[in-house]
N, C-alpha and C positions, 0 to 999 in steps of 0.2 A: 478513375477509381483507384483508391489506395486501400491496400489490405495488409495488415500486419501479419508476418509469418513466424516471428520468434524474436528472442532478445538475447543478449550476451553480456557478460558471462552468467553462467548458472551454477548453482551448487551441484555436487555429485550425488547427493542423497535423493532418495525417491520421495516426491511430494505426496505422501499417502493421503492426507486430508483433502488436498486439491483434487486428486483423482477420485476420491470417494464423492466429493461434492459433485463433480462432473457426472459420475455414474448415477447418483441420485436424481439429478435433473433430467438425465437421459431416460432413466427408468420411468419417471413421472410422465414424460412425453410419450414413451412407448406403450405404457400400460393404463394411462389415464387419458391423455390428450387425444391420441390417435382413435382408440376404440370409441370414445364418447363423441368424437367429432362427426362420425357417420351414422349416429343415431339421432332421431328426431325426438322432440319432447313428448312426454306422455300426455294424452288428452286430458284436459281438466287440471293439469298440474298448476297449483296456485302460485308457484314460483314464476311461471310465465307472466302472470299479471304483474307481479312485482318488477320483473325485468322490464316490461314494456313501460310501466310507470317511471322507472328510473331513466330509461331512454328519453321519455317525454320531458322529464325534468331537466336533463342535460341539453336538450335542444332549445334554440332561441325561439322557435315557433312550434305549434301544435303538429303532431304527426298526422298526415292525411290517411284516410282508409287505405289508399293504395300503397303508401309507405309501410303501413302496419302489415298488410298482406305480403309485401316483399320481405319484411323482416321475419315473418313467421315461416315463410318458405325456406329461408336460409338458416333458421334457428336450429341449433343442435343441443344435445344433453351437455355437451362440454361448455357451451355458452352459459347454461344455467349452473353448471358445477363451478365455473369461475366466478359467477355472480354470487354464489354462496361462500366460496373459500378464498377468493381474492380479497384484498383489503379495500373496503369501501369507506371512503373518508366520512360519508354521511351517517354511516352506522358501524363505527370502529369496533372491532373485537380483537382482543389480545392474541388469540391463536392465529387469526388471520395474518398478523404481522409476520409470522413464520411461514405459514402455508403458502402465502402469496409468492414468496421467494423461489418456490419450486415449480411454479406454474408458468407456462409460456403460451404466447398467442399463436405460434406456429413454428415450423421448422427453422426458418431463417432467424427468427427471434432467438430461439434456442441456440442455434449454430453460432451466431455472433457472440452471444454471451459466453459460451463455453470456450470459444477461441481465445477470448480476452483472459478468461480465468486460467486457461492452460498456459498461456504466454507468460503472464505476470504473477500467477499464484505461487509457483514454486520458490522463488526468491524470498517472498514475503513470509511464506510458511517456514522456511529454513531459518530466517532471522528471528521469528517469534517463537518457534516451537509449535508442535502440532495442536495441543490444547488451546493455547492462547491464540493461535491463528483461527481456529474454529470459533472461539468466542468473539474475536475481532470481526470475523466475517459476518456472523449473525448480528452482532452489535451494530456495525455500520450499516447493515441492511435494514434494521429497525430504525436507525437514525435517518436514513434516507427516506423511508416512508414517512416519518413524522415531519421531516423538513418539507416534503412535498405537501403534506396536509397543511403545514403552516402557510405556504405561499399560494396554494391552489384553492384552499378552502374546502368546505364539505361537499365534494362532488359525489353524486350518487352512483357513479361508474366505478367499477373495481379496478384496482392497480394490481399488476401482477409482473412477475419476472425477477431474475436474479441480478439485473443490471445495477440496482442500488447498492447491493452487497458487493458486487464486483467493482463498482466505482470506489468503494471503500478501500479495496485492495490496491486500486490504482493510486489512491491518496497516500498510502504507505509507501508504495514504490517510488512516488514522486519525491518524497522527503529522503528516503534512505538510499536510493540507487540512481542519483541524478546523472552519473557519468556512464551508465550502461547504454548500449546501443540496441536499437530495434530494426530488425529486417523488415522492409516494406516492399511489397509488390506494387509498382505504380504503373498503371495502364492509362495512358492519355492517347488513345488510338486516334489516328494512325501515327502520331508524332513520336511518342515515347512509350516503350514498354520494357521494364527492367526491374531488377531487384536493387534497391539502394539501402544504405544504412543511415540512420538518423538518430541524434541524441534523444534519449528517453524523455527528457523533460520537454523537448520540442514537441514530440508526439503526444504526450499526455496533456500538454498545455493546448495543443490544437484540438484534442478531444473535448477538453472542458470549455474552451472559449468558442470555437467555431461550431462544434457539434451540439453544444448544450446552452451556454449563456446566451449566445446571439439568437438562436431559435426561441428560447424562453422569452426574451424581450420582444421578438417580432410577433409572437403569438399571445402576448399578454392580453388578457380580457376576452380571448376567443373561446367559446364554449367547445366542449368535446376535446378532440385531439387524441392521437394515438401514441404519443411518446411523453413519458413522465420526465421531462427535463429537470424539474425540480428535485426529483429523487436522485438522479445522477449527480447533480451538484451537491446535494445534501450528503450523499454517501462519500463523495470524494473529499469534501471538507471534513467529514468525520475522521476519515483515514489520515488526512494531513495533520489534524489537531492531535490525534493520539500518537502518531509517529513523533511529532515535535515534542510532546510531553515525555515520551519515552526517551528521546535523545537528551532532554533536559535532565531527566531523572538519572540517566547514566553518568552525567557529569557531577550531579549533586551527591550521588550515593558514595559513601565512604568504602574504600576497598577493605576487604577482610583478610588480606594476606598475612597480616601481623596480628590478627585478633581484632576484636571490636573495641578494645581499650588501648590507649597509648601505653608506652612503657612507663613504669613508675617514675614520677617526677617530670615526665616529658610535658605534660599539660600545664605544668606551672611555668614553663619557659615561655617567653614572648615569642610570637610567630617569627619575628625578625631573626632569631637565633638559628633558624633552619638554614638560612644562607651561610651563616658562619660554620655550621657543622659540615656542610658541603665543601666549603673552601678548605676546611681542616682535613678533608678526606674521610671523615667519620660517616660514611654513607649508611651504615646500619642504624645508627642513632638518628640520622636525618630521615631515613625511611620510616622508622617507628613514629617519629614526631609528626611527620606529614600525614600519615593515615589517622592520627588523633585530632588533627585540626578540622575545624568546620570549613564549609565551602568558602564562606566569606573570608576566613583567615588565610586560605591558600590562594586567594586572588592576587596575582602578581607578587606573591611573597618571595619568589625566586626570579632571578634574571633568566633570560632565555637560555644562556649557556648552562646555568645551574639546573634549570628544569631538564635539559637534554642529558646532563651528566647523571642526575638522579634516576631519570626514567631508563636510561640504558643500563645503569647498575642494577636496578630492579629486575629488568628483563633478563639480564644475564644470569641472575641468581634465581630465576624461576618464579618471582613474584609477579606473575603475569597481570593479575587484576590491578594491582597497585601501579604497575608500570603503564598499563593502558590509561589509567586514570590521570597520570601525570602528563602523558602525551596529549590526551584530550583537553585537560586544563590548559596546557600550553597553547593549543590551537584556539581556545576560547579567549585567552589573554593576549596572545600575539598572532592573530590569524595571518598577518602578512609579515611576520618577523623574519629576520635573517635566517633562522633555523627552522622555519615552518616546514620546508621540504623534508628535513631530517625528522621532525615530529610526525609528519604524515607517513613517512617510511617506517618509523618505529611503530606507530599504530597499526599500519597496514600489515606488516610482517607479523605482529602479535595476533591480529584477527585471523590471518591465513594459516599460520603454523600452530598457534596455541588454542585458538578458539574454533578452528574449522569454519570460518566465515569467508570464503573466497570472494563472494560479490561485495561484501562490505569492505574487504581489503582492497579490492580493485578500485573503489572510489578514492582511497587515500593514495594508492600508488600512482594512479594517473594524474591526480592533482599535484603530486610531488614533482612528476616530470614537467608539468606546465610551469613550475616556479623556477626553472633553470637551476637545478641543483648542482652541487659539486660533483666531479667524476665519480667519487666513491659512493655518494648517495644515489646518483643515477644508476650506477651498476647494481646497487642493492634493489632499487625499485624495478629494474628490468628483470632481475633474477626472480623477484616475486611475481611479476606479470607472466614470465615464462612458466612458472610453476602453476599459476591460475590456468593458463592456456592448455597445459598438459592434462588438467582435470576435465576440460570440456569435451562434450560428445562431438561438438563441431568446433573447428579451429577458429580462433579469433585473431584479429590483427592488432597487435599491441602498437603503442606509440613509438 
């Protein structure tokens, strides 16, 4: 048995939307699932006939009278409620795409989903912001359901649970926080029982491949089934794609530190003159020219040394968006360059101290240490990691 307990590092802010989503899901369980689970169906309820018909369609052989009798004895009002408000691929309704996200089959279904949301949601919410996080959560939840519909076909059985939307959150996490660590309780009784730490990407990769892709392949063509593997995969892919697009957009967006337009006459200069301005020490003109260039024009327009000089000059003078853009462009142009560690540290310290993104900063600082930096760069990276550690509720072990 392997159970995730938490992750590190985390932002110091309160994840209001994550907690609200957990509260809404728990309230739905307490005030809808539990009460209706102990109440039998009303005599003559026409939904019962629809429910039995749907079960019949989902089975590979007709239901026997004995089977129908057993189903009726165990049938509850909650089963019928889910049949009406869960998402049924054979009879899709727009509202059901949302309501199905807040209904669960039982306590353990709810507990598992909320545990994953509690562990991974705070970092993603902090990175996106509250409103965009809520939109992303609901959007990837809808995408998960539609992906399940695409690969599973028009099943008459309802789909329910928050796992599709939470898988979307995991997709964001996979792209944005690959160097985070996850605390796992591993119990292989009687041989091994302990808490270990594992890289986040290993844990999430295991979740996608072992817990979803392999079971999906193994059960292909099998009628019924209790787990919507396709929804998990669809939600995860949705989060990965949106996070990747957001990363790409951050690199392509022109920084606005010097205004949206270049300085007069700067756009008439060829991009190659940017390097000349830096060599001449005219960083103000070089900075204004840089932000006026298109993304294509800034690609490798400066050497590694010139990129670092300009980025550090911008950061020292408070042009934080432009400086981060220069460091990010460097890492796209020269991902394994001699100054890559310095670019990672520059970007990481900006995200930590100027943008208040300690977990995003952690990714850069840890990667910088892995690149065998100079003593000065290593010291700056460790200072940043120490600052991140001080912000944590639970202490983390830096490299």
